[in-house]
C-alpha positions in Angstrom: -0.3 0.0 0.1 3.0 2.1 1.0 4.5 1.4 -2.6 1.3 2.4 -4.2 0.9 5.4 -2.4 4.5 6.5 -3.1 3.8 5.8 -6.9 0.6 8.3 -7.2 2.7 10.7 -5.1 5.5 11.0 -7.4 3.0 10.9 -10.2 1.1 13.9 -9.6 4.4 15.8 -8.9 5.5 15.2 -12.2 2.7 15.9 -13.5 2.1 18.7 -11.7 6.2 19.6 -12.5 5.3 19.3 -16.5 1.9 21.6 -15.7 4.2 24.4 -14.9 6.7 23.8 -17.5 4.0 23.9 -19.9 2.7 27.6 -18.9 5.9 28.8 -17.6 7.5 28.9 -21.0 3.9 28.6 -23.3 3.2 31.9 -22.2 1.1 35.1 -23.9 4.1 37.1 -23.6 6.5 35.1 -25.1 4.2 34.4 -28.0 4.0 38.3 -28.4 7.4 38.7 -28.2 9.0 36.2 -30.7 5.5 37.6 -32.7 6.6 41.3 -32.7 10.0 40.0 -34.2 8.8 38.0 -37.0 6.6 40.6 -38.0 7.7 43.7 -37.4 8.5 46.1 -40.3 12.5 45.4 -40.2 11.8 42.2 -41.1 10.8 43.3 -44.3 8.1 41.1 -44.8 10.1 37.9 -45.2 10.7 37.5 -49.0 12.8 34.4 -49.5 15.9 35.6 -51.0 15.9 39.0 -49.3 17.7 40.8 -46.7 14.7 40.6 -44.5 14.5 36.9 -45.1 17.9 36.5 -43.8 17.5 38.6 -40.5 14.5 36.2 -39.7 16.6 33.2 -40.3 19.1 34.5 -38.0 16.7 35.2 -35.4 14.8 31.8 -35.9 18.5 30.3 -35.6 19.6 31.9 -32.2 15.9 30.7 -30.3 16.8 27.4 -31.3 20.0 28.0 -29.8 18.9 29.6 -26.8 16.7 26.6 -26.3 19.2 24.3 -26.1 18.8 22.9 -29.4 21.6 20.7 -31.7 22.2 21.9 -35.1 20.4 19.5 -37.4 23.3 19.1 -39.5 26.9 20.6 -38.6 27.7 23.5 -37.1 24.8 25.9 -38.0 21.2 25.8 -37.7 21.0 27.2 -41.1 20.4 24.8 -43.9 21.4 26.7 -46.8 20.2 25.9 -50.7 19.6 28.1 -54.0 17.3 28.1 -56.6 16.7 30.5 -59.3 14.0 32.5 -61.0 13.9 32.5 -64.8 11.8 35.0 -67.0 11.7 33.9 -70.8 13.1 36.2 -73.2 12.5 34.2 -76.5 12.0 30.4 -77.5 12.1 28.5 -81.3 10.5 25.7 -81.7 11.6 23.7 -84.9 9.4 20.5 -85.4 10.6 18.1 -88.7 11.8 21.5 -90.1 8.7 23.4 -89.8 8.9 26.4 -87.7 5.8 26.6 -85.2 4.8 29.0 -82.7 6.7 29.4 -79.8 3.4 29.2 -77.7 3.7 25.1 -78.4 6.7 25.0 -76.2 7.2 25.4 -72.2 10.4 25.1 -71.1 11.4 24.7 -66.9 15.1 24.9 -66.6 17.7 27.2 -64.7 19.9 28.0 -67.6 19.7 31.3 -69.5 20.4 29.6 -72.8 19.3 26.2 -73.8 19.3 24.1 -77.2 18.2 21.1 -77.3 17.6 18.6 -80.6 17.1 14.7 -81.5 20.9 14.4 -80.7 20.7 15.8 -77.5 20.3 12.8 -75.2 17.1 13.7 -73.6 14.8 11.7 -72.2 11.1 11.5 -73.8 7.9 11.1 -72.8 4.4 11.4 -74.1 1.2 12.2 -72.9 -1.6 11.4 -75.3 -5.6 12.2 -75.8 -7.7 10.4 -73.7 -6.2 11.1 -70.1 -8.2 13.9 -69.2 -8.1 15.8 -65.6 -4.5 13.4 -64.9 -2.8 14.9 -68.1 -0.9 18.3 -66.5 -0.5 16.4 -63.5 1.4 13.7 -64.7 3.7 16.5 -67.3 3.9 18.2 -64.0 5.0 15.2 -62.1 8.2 15.2 -64.1 9.9 17.9 -62.4 10.6 15.6 -59.3 12.5 13.9 -61.3 15.9 14.2 -62.0 16.5 13.4 -66.0 16.5 15.8 -68.8 13.7 15.1 -70.3 11.3 16.7 -73.2 7.8 15.6 -72.6 5.6 15.8 -75.6 1.6 16.9 -75.0 -1.4 15.9 -77.6 -2.8 18.7 -79.4 -6.3 18.0 -77.4 -4.5 19.7 -74.4 -3.9 22.9 -76.2 -6.6 25.1 -74.2 -4.8 24.0 -70.8 -1.2 23.9 -72.1 -0.4 27.2 -70.8 -1.2 26.5 -66.9 2.3 24.3 -67.6 3.8 28.3 -67.7 3.0 28.5 -63.4 5.6 25.9 -63.3 8.5 28.5 -64.4 8.5 30.8 -61.9 11.0 29.7 -59.2 13.2 25.8 -59.6 16.0 24.6 -57.5 19.4 25.8 -59.3 20.1 22.0 -60.2 16.7 21.1 -61.8 16.9 19.0 -64.5 15.4 20.6 -67.8 11.8 19.4 -68.3 10.6 20.7 -72.1 6.8 20.5 -72.9 5.9 20.2 -76.5 2.3 20.5 -77.6 2.6 18.3 -81.2 0.1 16.2 -83.1 2.9 14.2 -83.9 6.1 12.7 -82.4 8.8 14.7 -84.5 12.0 12.6 -85.7 13.9 15.3 -85.9 13.6 18.7 -83.5 15.3 22.3 -82.8 14.2 23.6 -79.0 15.6 26.7 -77.7 15.4 29.2 -74.8 16.8 32.5 -74.2 15.9 33.6 -69.7 16.6 35.8 -67.5 18.1 33.9 -64.5 17.9 35.4 -61.0 19.5 33.5 -58.6 18.7 33.3 -54.8 20.3 32.1 -52.1 17.7 30.4 -49.4 17.9 28.9 -46.3 15.8 26.5 -43.6 16.6 26.4 -39.9 16.6 23.5 -38.7 17.5 22.2 -34.9 17.3 18.3 -33.2 16.6 17.4 -30.1 18.2 13.6 -30.0 15.5 11.0 -28.5 17.0 8.4 -25.2 15.8 5.4 -26.9 14.2 5.8 -30.4 16.9 7.7 -31.7 16.7 7.1 -35.4 12.5 7.8 -35.2 11.7 11.3 -35.8 8.9 13.1 -35.0 8.5 17.5 -36.9 7.4 20.1 -35.6 7.3 22.6 -38.8 6.3 26.2 -40.0 7.5 28.4 -42.4 8.9 31.8 -41.9 8.7 33.3 -45.5 6.5 36.1 -46.7 5.5 38.0 -49.3 8.1 41.2 -48.9 7.2 44.5 -50.0 4.1 46.0 -51.8 5.0 47.6 -55.3 2.1 49.9 -54.3 1.5 51.2 -50.7 -1.9 50.8 -49.4 -2.5 53.7 -46.7 1.4 54.5 -46.0 1.8 50.9 -45.3 4.2 48.6 -47.6 5.5 45.5 -45.7 3.7 42.6 -46.0 4.3 41.5 -42.2 2.9 38.1 -41.9 2.0 38.1 -38.9 -0.5 35.3 -39.0 0.8 33.7 -41.8 3.1 31.9 -40.9 5.0 34.3 -37.8 2.5 32.1 -35.9 3.6 28.7 -36.6 7.6 29.6 -36.4 6.4 31.2 -33.0 4.9 27.5 -32.0 7.6 25.6 -32.9 10.4 28.2 -31.0 8.4 27.3 -28.1 7.5 23.7 -28.4 11.2 23.8 -29.1 11.7 25.2 -25.8 9.8 23.3 -23.8 10.3 19.8 -25.4 14.1 20.5 -24.2 12.8 22.0 -20.8 11.3 18.7 -19.8 14.0 16.5 -21.8 12.6 13.2 -21.8 11.4 12.5 -25.2 12.1 9.4 -26.3 11.9 10.0 -29.8 14.0 12.6 -31.5 12.4 15.4 -32.4 13.6 17.9 -35.5 12.6 21.7 -35.5 12.2 22.9 -38.8 11.6 26.8 -40.1 10.6 26.2 -43.5 12.1 29.1 -46.7 10.3 29.9 -49.5 6.9 28.2 -48.8 5.2 31.2 -50.2 6.7 30.8 -53.8 6.1 26.9 -54.2 6.9 24.9 -51.1 10.8 24.6 -51.9 12.0 24.6 -48.4 10.0 21.9 -47.3 11.3 20.0 -50.7 14.9 20.6 -50.0 14.3 19.4 -46.4 12.6 16.2 -46.9 15.4 15.1 -49.2 17.7 14.9 -46.1 15.3 11.8 -44.6 14.7 8.4 -44.8 10.6 9.0 -44.7 10.4 5.7 -43.1 11.9 7.1 -40.6 9.7 9.9 -40.1 6.9 8.8 -37.4 4.6 12.2 -38.0 4.9 15.7 -38.9 3.3 18.4 -37.1 3.2 21.6 -39.6 1.8 24.7 -38.3 0.0 27.2 -40.5 -1.8 30.2 -39.2 -3.1 30.2 -35.7 -3.0 33.8 -34.8 -6.5 34.5 -35.2 -10.2 31.6 -33.7 -11.0 28.7 -35.8 -14.8 29.0 -37.1 -15.8 26.8 -33.5 -14.3 29.7 -31.5 -11.7 29.5 -29.2 -9.6 26.9 -28.0 -10.1 24.8 -31.1 -8.1 24.2 -34.6 -8.5 21.9 -37.4 -6.0 19.2 -39.2 -5.6 19.2 -43.0 -6.1 15.4 -44.2 -7.5 14.6 -41.0 -8.9 10.8 -42.8 -5.8 10.3 -44.3 -4.0 8.4 -41.2 -5.1 8.3 -37.5 -2.9 11.0 -36.6 -5.5 13.1 -35.7 -7.7 10.7 -33.3 -4.5 10.2 -31.2 -4.2 14.2 -30.6 -8.1 14.1 -29.5 -7.6 11.2 -27.1 -4.5 13.1 -25.4 -6.8 15.8 -25.1 -9.9 14.2 -23.4 -10.6 16.2 -20.2 -9.5 19.4 -21.4 -11.5 22.3 -22.9 -9.8 22.2 -26.4 -10.6 19.9 -29.5 -9.2 19.5 -33.2 -11.4 19.1 -36.1 -10.9 17.7 -39.5 -10.6 20.5 -42.3 -13.6 22.1 -43.0 -12.5 23.6 -45.7 -12.0 20.2 -48.4 -12.5 22.5 -51.8 -9.4 24.4 -50.8 -7.1 21.3 -50.7 -4.9 22.5 -47.9 -3.3 19.2 -47.1 -1.2 19.6 -50.3 -1.2 23.7 -49.8 1.5 23.6 -47.2 5.0 22.0 -46.0 3.3 18.9 -45.3 2.8 17.8 -48.8 5.9 16.7 -49.5 6.3 14.1 -46.5 2.6 12.8 -46.8 3.0 11.8 -50.3 6.1 10.0 -49.4 3.6 8.3 -46.9 4.9 9.9 -43.7 1.7 11.3 -41.5 2.2 14.6 -41.8 -0.6 17.4 -41.4 -1.0 21.0 -40.8 -2.8 22.1 -38.0 -4.4 25.8 -38.3 -7.4 27.9 -37.2 -7.3 29.8 -40.2 -10.8 30.5 -41.7 -10.3 30.4 -45.1 -13.6 31.1 -46.6 -13.6 35.1 -44.5 -10.3 35.1 -43.4 -10.0 39.0 -43.6 -6.1 39.7 -43.5 -4.8 36.5 -45.7 -2.1 37.4 -47.9 -3.0 41.1 -46.9 -1.2 44.2 -46.0 -3.1 44.2 -42.4 -1.9 40.9 -41.7 -0.2 42.3 -38.3 0.2 41.2 -34.8 -2.5 43.7 -33.4 -5.2 41.4 -35.4 -4.0 38.1 -33.4 -6.1 36.7 -30.5 -2.3 35.9 -28.7 -4.2 34.1 -25.4 -6.3 32.0 -27.6 -2.8 31.2 -29.7 -1.1 30.6 -26.7 -4.0 27.9 -25.8 -3.5 26.3 -29.3 0.2 26.0 -28.5 -0.4 24.3 -25.6 -2.5 21.8 -27.1 0.2 20.8 -29.4 2.6 20.2 -26.7 0.0 18.1 -24.9 -2.1 16.7 -27.6 1.7 14.8 -29.8 3.1 14.1 -26.2 2.3 9.9 -26.8 3.7 10.4 -30.1 6.9 12.1 -29.0 7.4 9.4 -26.5 7.1 6.3 -28.4 3.5 5.6 -26.8 1.7 6.0 -30.3 2.5 5.6 -33.3 0.4 6.9 -36.4 -0.2 4.8 -39.2 0.7 6.1 -42.6 -0.3 7.9 -45.5 -1.6 5.7 -48.5 0.1 6.9 -51.1 -2.1 5.1 -53.8 -4.7 7.5 -52.4 -2.7 10.5 -53.4 -2.3 9.8 -57.1 
């Protein structure tokens, strides 16, 4: 009986200690401090590749260091990578000796000048008639490959072919050349030429690690993106800075405070990775670069945190999980919140395809139970991608409760007690 009483007393003491850590670390004044720094005019809207973005990255790295994290690789929390923005100047299309309109060629290449013929040794692929809605998705999938490729696309897709231009805006500087050509027949001889302006961007993710005690090779990820839209071309009411307080300084604030909380507990069985992604706003390139460093089979769960600064459609102490139905991770989080006033809900905006629009998508497509947690009312959010997305529009007390709920609900996954089911990758095709 004495042993039972002693065990109960120890358990109560541990729970009380954890509650003190939770409320002592994840508190409103700290949420406000981090938010006001990241969303300040000094950060100039944190656009990818700009001085403001570099300043934001340095601040996050400093916070990770103060929290007691280790760099994920090497001695720096910053993981640099390069991209290019391209602007087409001219193009030339000659098929079987016939010069065609330049609108029949869409080239995705990091090179300033490109000349490709049937003697260049490029791989080829064909998207024929009758593939319906999947045609452009199939075409875009070639960007994930490593081979220089020409994709011949049947003329029946002429009306939707221009949509592939949206893929041209930004690419990794070591990406392969992918040339999409609209044609009725596959030519024996061809000449495809591009002349582009190329603007190189030096970017960086910030990644810290808290090693696990017994399951070091099993990873739980907490992430958000720190880049935003930068400076407006035309000021509104004297304001030209896209501060991005909710999108996504809010998510990064959560990641920093979760790092401090879990480091203070220092009892995680699984290794935790805390990541701030760059270049989300221009195509999710930071998360794509990061995912290449991991074996997806070793990633147990990803909590991507995006726009939690305003109350959800259900009011205070609630949030939603994108792709809720694709794994049982949401059910695990809800179980861990039983007895509290906080609730997680399935994503109420399925038409917005949010599961595929944030940094969770890259790892989810590889089978990882990777979900985004958000409170943003995507149908009526008044400040989304606007100059008015400032700290004064946020509900700091509720945002603090959201971060606490993520900490509490993730505990059994971090400890190794629970392992979410994997995403069925066949369902994503």
